[in-house]
C-alpha positions as CSV (number, residue, x, y, z in Angstrom):
1,X,-203.7,-54.9,-69.1
2,X,-205.3,-51.5,-70.1
3,X,-204.5,-48.6,-67.8
4,X,-206.7,-45.5,-68.2
5,X,-206.2,-42.0,-66.9
6,X,-208.9,-39.3,-67.1
7,X,-208.2,-35.6,-67.1
8,X,-209.8,-32.3,-67.9
9,X,-212.3,-32.0,-65.1
10,X,-212.8,-28.9,-63.1
11,X,-215.2,-26.1,-62.1
12,X,-217.4,-24.6,-64.8
13,X,-220.4,-22.3,-64.8
14,X,-223.8,-23.5,-65.9
15,X,-224.1,-23.4,-69.6
16,X,-220.3,-23.8,-70.0
17,X,-218.3,-26.6,-71.7
18,X,-215.5,-29.0,-70.8
19,X,-213.6,-31.6,-72.7
20,X,-212.5,-34.7,-70.7
21,X,-209.8,-36.9,-71.9
22,X,-209.3,-40.6,-71.4
23,X,-205.7,-41.7,-72.1
24,X,-204.0,-45.0,-72.1
25,X,-200.9,-45.2,-69.9
26,X,-198.2,-47.7,-69.0
27,X,-197.5,-48.7,-72.6
28,X,-201.1,-49.9,-73.3
29,X,-203.1,-48.8,-76.3
30,X,-206.8,-48.1,-76.8
31,X,-207.0,-49.4,-80.4
32,X,-208.8,-52.7,-79.6
33,X,-211.1,-51.5,-76.9
34,X,-214.6,-49.9,-76.9
35,X,-214.5,-47.1,-74.4
36,X,-217.4,-46.0,-72.2
37,X,-217.9,-43.0,-70.1
38,X,-219.7,-43.0,-66.8
39,X,-220.3,-40.6,-63.9
40,X,-221.2,-40.9,-60.3
41,X,-222.6,-38.1,-58.1
42,X,-222.6,-38.2,-54.3
43,X,-225.3,-40.6,-53.0
44,X,-226.2,-41.8,-56.5
45,X,-225.5,-44.9,-58.5
46,X,-223.0,-44.9,-61.3
47,X,-224.6,-43.7,-64.6
48,X,-223.6,-44.7,-68.1
49,X,-223.3,-41.7,-70.4
50,X,-222.1,-43.1,-73.7
51,X,-219.6,-45.2,-75.5
52,X,-217.6,-45.3,-78.7
53,X,-216.7,-48.4,-80.7
54,X,-213.1,-49.4,-81.1
55,X,-212.9,-48.1,-84.7
56,X,-214.5,-44.8,-83.6
57,X,-217.2,-44.7,-86.3
58,X,-220.2,-45.2,-84.0
59,X,-221.2,-43.7,-80.7
60,X,-224.1,-44.4,-78.4
61,X,-225.5,-42.0,-75.8
62,X,-227.8,-42.1,-72.8
63,X,-230.9,-40.0,-73.2
64,X,-229.8,-37.7,-70.3
65,X,-226.8,-36.4,-72.3
66,X,-227.7,-37.0,-76.0
67,X,-227.3,-33.7,-77.9
68,X,-225.1,-32.1,-75.2
69,X,-222.2,-34.6,-74.9
70,X,-220.0,-35.8,-77.8
71,X,-217.6,-38.7,-77.9
72,X,-214.6,-38.9,-80.2
73,X,-211.4,-40.9,-80.3
74,X,-207.9,-40.3,-81.7
75,X,-206.1,-43.7,-81.7
76,X,-202.9,-42.0,-82.9
77,X,-203.0,-40.0,-79.7
78,X,-204.2,-43.0,-77.7
79,X,-207.0,-40.9,-76.3
80,X,-210.8,-40.8,-76.2
81,X,-212.5,-37.5,-75.6
82,X,-215.8,-36.5,-74.0
83,X,-216.9,-33.1,-75.0
84,X,-219.6,-31.7,-72.7
85,X,-221.7,-28.6,-73.7
86,X,-224.5,-26.8,-72.0
87,X,-223.5,-28.1,-68.6
88,X,-226.0,-28.1,-65.8
89,X,-225.5,-28.3,-62.0
90,X,-226.9,-31.8,-62.1
91,X,-224.0,-32.8,-64.3
92,X,-221.7,-32.4,-61.2
93,X,-220.1,-35.8,-60.6
94,X,-216.9,-37.8,-60.8
95,X,-216.5,-38.9,-64.4
96,X,-214.9,-42.2,-65.3
97,X,-213.8,-43.9,-68.6
98,X,-213.7,-47.6,-69.0
99,X,-212.4,-50.1,-71.5
100,X,-214.2,-53.2,-72.9
101,X,-211.6,-55.8,-73.9
102,X,-214.0,-57.9,-75.9
103,X,-216.1,-55.4,-77.8
104,X,-218.8,-56.5,-80.3
105,X,-217.8,-55.2,-83.7
106,X,-219.2,-51.7,-84.4
107,X,-221.3,-51.8,-81.2
108,X,-221.1,-50.8,-77.6
109,X,-223.4,-50.2,-74.6
110,X,-222.7,-47.8,-71.7
111,X,-223.4,-50.4,-69.1
112,X,-220.9,-50.9,-66.3
113,X,-220.8,-54.7,-66.4
114,X,-219.6,-54.6,-70.0
115,X,-216.3,-53.0,-69.1
116,X,-213.2,-54.5,-67.7
117,X,-210.8,-51.7,-67.0
118,X,-211.5,-48.4,-65.3
119,X,-209.7,-45.1,-64.7
120,X,-209.7,-43.3,-61.3
121,X,-212.0,-40.6,-62.4
122,X,-212.0,-36.8,-62.7
123,X,-214.2,-34.4,-60.8
124,X,-216.6,-32.1,-62.7
125,X,-218.4,-29.4,-60.8
126,X,-221.0,-27.2,-62.4
127,X,-221.8,-24.2,-60.3
128,X,-222.0,-20.4,-60.4
């Protein structure tokens, strides 16, 4: 069973950047999973941000973050990264990563129901 731990959240000023990490723990590895990133702000539904295929050669992004957020993965480090630039106050939320145990080759979708394993989340606050 895949265990995921997010880190890297915090307080950042508008226009700033953060890099979130999603690491596998407990002896599990990310190699065979597509990984998605999601966020949930207070009073709002969970939003899919993007995903990266298990080989790492393709990424998919939601319109709301395309051009500002970048996904990458380092299977040797057992970690997937979400780089967030030009952050806005409306990006404030708890950010989650999730693993799809049966990914379609070279394809993924940032839709919650496609993912089987979830981390606990990390808080990102964008404020001056």
